[in-house]
C-alpha positions as CSV (number, residue, x, y, z in Angstrom):
1,M,0.0,0.0,0.0
2,T,2.9,2.4,0.6
3,S,3.9,2.1,-3.0
4,I,0.4,3.4,-4.0
5,I,0.8,6.4,-1.7
6,D,4.2,7.0,-3.2
7,L,2.9,6.8,-6.8
8,V,0.1,9.3,-6.0
9,E,2.6,11.6,-4.3
10,R,4.8,11.5,-7.4
11,R,1.9,12.5,-9.6
12,R,1.1,15.4,-7.2
13,V,4.7,16.6,-7.6
14,Y,4.5,16.2,-11.4
15,F,1.4,18.4,-11.5
16,H,3.1,21.0,-9.3
17,V,6.5,21.1,-11.0
18,F,5.5,20.7,-14.7
19,H,2.0,22.3,-14.8
20,R,2.3,24.7,-11.9
21,I,-1.1,23.5,-10.5
22,E,-2.2,21.8,-7.3
23,M,-3.9,18.4,-7.9
24,S,-7.5,18.4,-6.6
25,E,-8.7,16.0,-4.0
26,W,-10.9,14.2,-6.5
27,N,-8.0,13.7,-8.8
28,E,-6.0,12.3,-5.8
29,A,-8.9,9.9,-5.0
30,A,-9.1,8.8,-8.6
31,L,-5.4,8.0,-8.6
32,Y,-5.8,5.8,-5.5
33,C,-8.7,4.0,-7.3
34,F,-6.5,3.6,-10.4
35,W,-3.5,2.2,-8.5
36,I,-5.6,-0.2,-6.4
37,A,-7.1,-1.7,-9.6
38,K,-3.7,-1.8,-11.3
39,L,-1.4,-3.0,-8.5
40,Q,-4.0,-5.2,-6.8
41,P,-2.6,-4.9,-3.2
42,F,-5.6,-6.7,-1.5
43,S,-6.4,-10.3,-1.5
44,D,-9.5,-12.3,-0.6
45,V,-9.0,-15.0,1.9
46,P,-12.1,-17.1,2.0
47,P,-13.3,-19.4,4.8
48,P,-12.4,-23.1,4.5
49,N,-14.4,-25.0,1.8
50,V,-15.4,-21.8,0.0
51,K,-14.0,-21.0,-3.5
52,A,-11.9,-17.9,-3.5
53,R,-12.6,-15.0,-5.8
54,Q,-9.8,-13.7,-7.9
55,S,-7.8,-11.0,-6.1
56,N,-8.4,-8.6,-9.0
57,D,-12.2,-8.9,-8.4
58,V,-11.6,-7.7,-4.8
59,N,-9.3,-4.9,-5.9
60,A,-11.6,-3.8,-8.7
61,T,-14.6,-3.8,-6.3
62,I,-12.6,-1.8,-3.7
63,A,-11.6,0.7,-6.4
64,V,-15.1,1.2,-7.7
65,R,-16.7,1.5,-4.2
66,L,-14.1,4.1,-3.2
67,L,-14.7,6.0,-6.4
68,C,-18.5,6.1,-5.7
69,R,-18.0,7.0,-2.0
70,V,-15.8,9.9,-3.0
71,A,-18.2,11.0,-5.7
72,N,-21.1,11.0,-3.2
73,K,-19.1,12.9,-0.5
74,L,-18.1,15.6,-3.0
75,R,-21.6,15.8,-4.4
76,K,-23.1,16.3,-0.9
77,R,-20.5,19.0,-0.3
78,N,-21.7,20.7,-3.5
79,G,-25.3,20.5,-2.4
80,K,-26.3,17.6,-4.6
81,G,-27.8,14.3,-3.7
82,D,-26.3,10.9,-3.9
83,L,-25.5,9.3,-7.2
84,E,-28.5,7.9,-8.9
85,K,-28.4,4.2,-9.9
86,I,-25.3,3.4,-11.8
87,N,-24.2,0.0,-13.0
88,I,-21.5,-0.8,-10.6
89,S,-20.9,-4.3,-12.0
90,N,-20.0,-2.7,-15.4
91,L,-17.5,-0.4,-13.7
92,I,-16.0,-3.3,-11.8
93,H,-15.7,-5.3,-15.0
94,S,-14.0,-2.3,-16.7
95,F,-11.5,-1.8,-13.8
96,R,-10.7,-5.5,-13.9
97,Y,-10.5,-6.3,-17.6
98,R,-9.9,-3.0,-19.5
99,D,-6.8,-0.9,-19.7
100,I,-8.1,2.3,-18.2
101,S,-5.7,5.3,-17.9
102,K,-5.2,7.5,-14.9
103,E,-6.7,10.4,-16.8
104,S,-9.8,8.3,-17.6
105,V,-10.4,7.5,-14.0
106,M,-10.0,11.2,-13.1
107,A,-12.5,12.2,-15.9
108,L,-14.9,9.5,-14.8
109,L,-14.9,10.7,-11.2
110,E,-15.4,14.3,-12.3
111,V,-18.4,13.3,-14.4
112,L,-19.9,11.4,-11.4
113,I,-19.4,14.5,-9.2
114,E,-21.0,16.8,-11.8
115,K,-23.7,14.5,-13.0
């Protein structure tokens, strides 16, 4: 997990040094989601006699749930209600099987906040 924190911090420095801007909190949250899905730091340890899910299912689920929680928190701060129904299973599938860029996750979170 410390490597994810380090990668997010490096991106923050990149934005500051090369673009002279401070990275927003939702961009930071989006980067955490991206790196959790990409590096898969969590594993699912099932009880005995229960088939284990793939670890990237767990990581994709954590990343998407974090993305939605951050979006709802920022929406409430902006005076909006919670997200309406979104297809979380499609997002989990995309985080697991598709090659999504850091910028795509940032844009997705921004859309969820503004929607």
